[in-house]
C-alpha positions as a Markdown table, in Angstrom:
| # | Residue | x | y | z |
|---|---|---|---|---|
| 1 | Met | -1.7 | 44.1 | -27.8 |
| 2 | Lys | -4.3 | 46.9 | -26.6 |
| 3 | Lys | -7.2 | 44.0 | -26.4 |
| 4 | Ile | -4.9 | 42.0 | -24.2 |
| 5 | Leu | -3.9 | 44.9 | -21.9 |
| 6 | Ala | -7.4 | 46.0 | -21.4 |
| 7 | Thr | -8.4 | 42.6 | -20.5 |
| 8 | Leu | -5.7 | 42.2 | -18.3 |
| 9 | Phe | -6.6 | 45.5 | -16.5 |
| 10 | Leu | -10.3 | 44.4 | -16.4 |
| 11 | Ser | -9.6 | 41.3 | -14.8 |
| 12 | Leu | -7.2 | 43.1 | -12.5 |
| 13 | Phe | -9.8 | 45.4 | -11.3 |
| 14 | Thr | -12.2 | 43.1 | -10.7 |
| 15 | Leu | -10.0 | 40.7 | -8.8 |
| 16 | Leu | -9.3 | 43.8 | -6.5 |
| 17 | Ile | -13.0 | 44.8 | -6.1 |
| 18 | His | -13.7 | 41.0 | -5.2 |
| 19 | Ala | -10.7 | 40.7 | -2.9 |
| 20 | Gln | -11.9 | 44.1 | -1.1 |
| 21 | Gly | -15.5 | 42.6 | -0.5 |
| 22 | Asp | -13.7 | 39.6 | 0.9 |
| 23 | Ser | -11.7 | 41.5 | 3.2 |
| 24 | Glu | -14.8 | 43.1 | 4.7 |
| 25 | Asp | -16.3 | 39.6 | 4.9 |
| 26 | Ile | -13.0 | 38.5 | 6.8 |
| 27 | Lys | -13.0 | 41.6 | 9.0 |
| 28 | Glu | -16.9 | 41.4 | 9.6 |
| 29 | Glu | -16.2 | 37.6 | 10.8 |
| 30 | Leu | -13.1 | 38.3 | 13.1 |
| 31 | Ile | -15.4 | 41.3 | 14.8 |
| 32 | Glu | -18.2 | 38.6 | 15.3 |
| 33 | His | -15.9 | 36.3 | 16.7 |
| 34 | Lys | -13.9 | 38.7 | 19.0 |
| 35 | Val | -13.3 | 37.2 | 22.9 |
| 36 | Asp | -12.8 | 39.7 | 25.4 |
| 37 | Ser | -11.2 | 38.2 | 28.1 |
| 38 | Ser | -11.9 | 41.2 | 30.6 |
| 39 | Leu | -15.6 | 40.1 | 31.0 |
| 40 | Val | -15.3 | 37.0 | 33.2 |
| 41 | Leu | -12.9 | 38.9 | 35.8 |
| 42 | Ser | -15.9 | 39.3 | 37.9 |
| 43 | Leu | -19.0 | 37.8 | 38.9 |
| 44 | Asp | -21.4 | 40.5 | 37.7 |
| 45 | Ser | -19.7 | 41.1 | 34.4 |
| 46 | Thr | -19.9 | 37.1 | 33.7 |
| 47 | Ile | -23.7 | 36.9 | 34.6 |
| 48 | Lys | -24.2 | 40.0 | 32.2 |
| 49 | Thr | -22.3 | 38.8 | 29.4 |
| 50 | Leu | -24.0 | 35.3 | 29.7 |
| 51 | Tyr | -27.1 | 37.4 | 29.1 |
| 52 | Ala | -25.8 | 39.6 | 26.5 |
| 53 | Val | -24.2 | 37.1 | 24.2 |
| 54 | Ile | -27.4 | 34.9 | 23.9 |
| 55 | Ser | -29.6 | 38.3 | 23.2 |
| 56 | Gly | -30.3 | 40.2 | 20.0 |
| 57 | Glu | -32.6 | 41.2 | 17.5 |
| 58 | Lys | -34.1 | 39.2 | 14.6 |
| 59 | Gly | -31.3 | 38.6 | 12.2 |
| 60 | Val | -28.2 | 39.6 | 14.5 |
| 61 | Lys | -25.7 | 36.8 | 14.8 |
| 62 | Arg | -24.4 | 35.6 | 18.4 |
| 63 | Asn | -20.9 | 35.7 | 19.6 |
| 64 | Trp | -20.8 | 32.3 | 20.0 |
| 65 | Lys | -17.1 | 32.4 | 20.6 |
| 66 | Gln | -17.8 | 34.8 | 23.6 |
| 67 | Phe | -20.6 | 32.3 | 25.1 |
| 68 | Lys | -18.1 | 29.3 | 24.9 |
| 69 | Tyr | -15.3 | 31.3 | 26.8 |
| 70 | Leu | -17.7 | 31.8 | 29.6 |
| 71 | Phe | -17.7 | 28.0 | 30.5 |
| 72 | Lys | -15.4 | 25.3 | 32.0 |
| 73 | Pro | -14.6 | 22.5 | 29.9 |
| 74 | Asn | -17.0 | 19.8 | 30.3 |
| 75 | Ala | -19.7 | 22.7 | 31.7 |
| 76 | Lys | -23.6 | 21.9 | 31.3 |
| 77 | Leu | -26.6 | 23.8 | 30.5 |
| 78 | Ile | -29.6 | 21.8 | 31.8 |
| 79 | Pro | -33.1 | 22.9 | 30.9 |
| 80 | Ser | -36.0 | 21.4 | 33.0 |
| 81 | Gly | -39.7 | 21.1 | 32.2 |
| 82 | Lys | -42.6 | 19.2 | 31.7 |
| 83 | Asn | -42.6 | 16.3 | 28.9 |
| 84 | Lys | -46.1 | 15.4 | 27.1 |
| 85 | Glu | -47.2 | 13.2 | 30.1 |
| 86 | Arg | -46.5 | 16.6 | 32.4 |
| 87 | Val | -43.6 | 14.8 | 34.2 |
| 88 | Tyr | -40.4 | 17.0 | 34.9 |
| 89 | Glu | -37.5 | 16.2 | 33.1 |
| 90 | Val | -34.1 | 17.6 | 32.4 |
| 91 | Arg | -31.8 | 17.6 | 29.2 |
| 92 | Tyr | -27.9 | 18.0 | 29.4 |
| 93 | Met | -26.4 | 19.9 | 26.9 |
| 94 | Ser | -22.7 | 21.0 | 26.4 |
| 95 | Pro | -22.3 | 25.0 | 25.3 |
| 96 | Glu | -21.9 | 23.6 | 21.9 |
| 97 | Asp | -25.0 | 21.6 | 21.9 |
| 98 | Tyr | -26.8 | 24.7 | 23.0 |
| 99 | Ile | -25.5 | 26.9 | 20.1 |
| 100 | Lys | -26.5 | 23.6 | 17.8 |
| 101 | Gly | -30.2 | 23.4 | 19.3 |
| 102 | Ser | -30.9 | 27.1 | 19.9 |
| 103 | Gly | -28.3 | 29.4 | 17.8 |
| 104 | Lys | -30.3 | 29.6 | 14.5 |
| 105 | Trp | -33.8 | 29.9 | 16.3 |
| 106 | Leu | -32.4 | 32.8 | 18.3 |
| 107 | Val | -31.2 | 34.8 | 15.2 |
| 108 | Glu | -34.3 | 33.9 | 13.2 |
| 109 | Asn | -37.0 | 34.9 | 16.1 |
| 110 | Gly | -34.8 | 37.6 | 18.1 |
| 111 | Phe | -34.4 | 36.8 | 21.7 |
| 112 | Phe | -33.4 | 38.8 | 24.9 |
| 113 | Glu | -33.3 | 37.5 | 28.1 |
| 114 | Lys | -33.1 | 39.9 | 30.9 |
| 115 | Glu | -32.2 | 39.6 | 34.3 |
| 116 | Ile | -34.6 | 41.0 | 36.8 |
| 117 | His | -33.2 | 39.9 | 40.1 |
| 118 | Arg | -30.3 | 38.0 | 41.2 |
| 119 | Lys | -29.4 | 36.1 | 44.7 |
| 120 | Ile | -25.9 | 34.6 | 45.2 |
| 121 | Asp | -24.4 | 32.6 | 47.6 |
| 122 | Thr | -20.6 | 31.8 | 47.8 |
| 123 | Phe | -18.3 | 29.5 | 49.9 |
| 124 | Gly | -14.6 | 29.9 | 49.0 |
| 125 | Asn | -14.4 | 29.6 | 45.2 |
| 126 | Ile | -17.6 | 28.8 | 44.6 |
| 127 | Thr | -20.8 | 30.7 | 43.9 |
| 128 | Gln | -24.6 | 29.7 | 43.2 |
| 129 | Val | -26.7 | 32.5 | 41.8 |
| 130 | Phe | -30.2 | 32.4 | 41.1 |
| 131 | Ser | -31.0 | 34.7 | 38.7 |
| 132 | Thr | -34.6 | 35.5 | 37.7 |
| 133 | Tyr | -35.1 | 36.2 | 33.9 |
| 134 | Glu | -37.8 | 37.7 | 31.5 |
| 135 | Ser | -37.6 | 36.7 | 28.0 |
| 136 | Phe | -38.4 | 38.9 | 24.9 |
| 137 | Tyr | -38.5 | 38.5 | 21.0 |
| 138 | Ser | -37.3 | 42.1 | 20.8 |
| 139 | Glu | -35.5 | 44.8 | 22.9 |
| 140 | Ser | -38.6 | 47.0 | 22.3 |
| 141 | Asp | -41.1 | 44.5 | 23.7 |
| 142 | Lys | -43.3 | 45.5 | 26.9 |
| 143 | Lys | -44.3 | 42.3 | 28.0 |
| 144 | Pro | -42.2 | 39.0 | 28.2 |
| 145 | Phe | -43.3 | 36.1 | 26.7 |
| 146 | Met | -41.5 | 33.7 | 29.3 |
| 147 | Arg | -40.1 | 34.0 | 32.7 |
| 148 | Gly | -38.1 | 31.6 | 34.7 |
| 149 | Ile | -34.9 | 31.2 | 37.1 |
| 150 | Asn | -31.4 | 30.2 | 36.1 |
| 151 | Ser | -29.5 | 28.4 | 38.6 |
| 152 | Ile | -25.9 | 29.0 | 37.7 |
| 153 | Gln | -23.1 | 27.4 | 39.4 |
| 154 | Leu | -19.5 | 29.3 | 39.0 |
| 155 | Leu | -16.0 | 28.5 | 40.2 |
| 156 | Asn | -13.3 | 31.5 | 40.7 |
| 157 | Asp | -10.1 | 29.8 | 40.0 |
| 158 | Gly | -8.2 | 33.1 | 41.2 |
| 159 | Lys | -7.8 | 34.6 | 37.8 |
| 160 | Arg | -11.5 | 34.7 | 36.4 |
| 161 | Trp | -14.9 | 33.2 | 36.8 |
| 162 | Trp | -16.2 | 30.2 | 35.1 |
| 163 | Ile | -19.4 | 29.2 | 34.7 |
| 164 | Ile | -19.5 | 25.1 | 35.5 |
| 165 | Asn | -23.3 | 24.7 | 35.2 |
| 166 | Ile | -26.8 | 26.6 | 34.3 |
| 167 | Tyr | -29.6 | 24.7 | 35.4 |
| 168 | Trp | -33.0 | 26.3 | 34.6 |
| 169 | Thr | -36.6 | 26.0 | 34.4 |
| 170 | Gln | -39.9 | 28.4 | 33.4 |
| 171 | Glu | -42.3 | 29.6 | 35.3 |
| 172 | Ser | -45.8 | 28.1 | 35.0 |
| 173 | Lys | -49.7 | 28.9 | 36.1 |
| 174 | Glu | -48.9 | 26.1 | 38.8 |
| 175 | Lys | -45.2 | 27.2 | 39.7 |
| 176 | Pro | -45.1 | 31.1 | 39.8 |
| 177 | Ile | -41.7 | 32.5 | 40.4 |
| 178 | Pro | -41.7 | 33.0 | 44.3 |
| 179 | Glu | -41.5 | 36.6 | 45.7 |
| 180 | Thr | -38.3 | 36.1 | 47.3 |
| 181 | Tyr | -37.0 | 35.9 | 43.6 |
| 182 | Leu | -38.7 | 39.0 | 42.1 |
| 183 | Pro | -37.5 | 42.5 | 42.2 |
């Protein structure tokens, strides 16, 4: 009888320890996937959140739920650049496509995209932002490994800001960023 009680106690104790570990994992998952709806109430906070959610040190998971919350359904992310034949092309991605294609790389390598200049044009409820960026592997890096311009189209529906499209290209030796779009 003592053996049965001891085994039962040990099993229960092990189960409780394991359950506590599981609840910590669940808690971490909930924190990781939290959406802050106040971050889309102004144009400035929407743009800052866009840069913040894709940025992080090596090994740091991104809040993809917050990232997807920035975009209107059917929004597109459109990188442009030269192919092997040196001809400019574009690729159309949904926010989910971007996560699938870049998410793992961002975490494995570390990535920080920092806005260094912004030009805003607004008419009614639509806004076009030319946002010049610099990219780093770590926040402590001094020199960017890449620069470019994000052309971000947004909609204000009277309640919040939505990203409709982000169309971007990187700076190159042949096409440096014009002074107009630098600080």
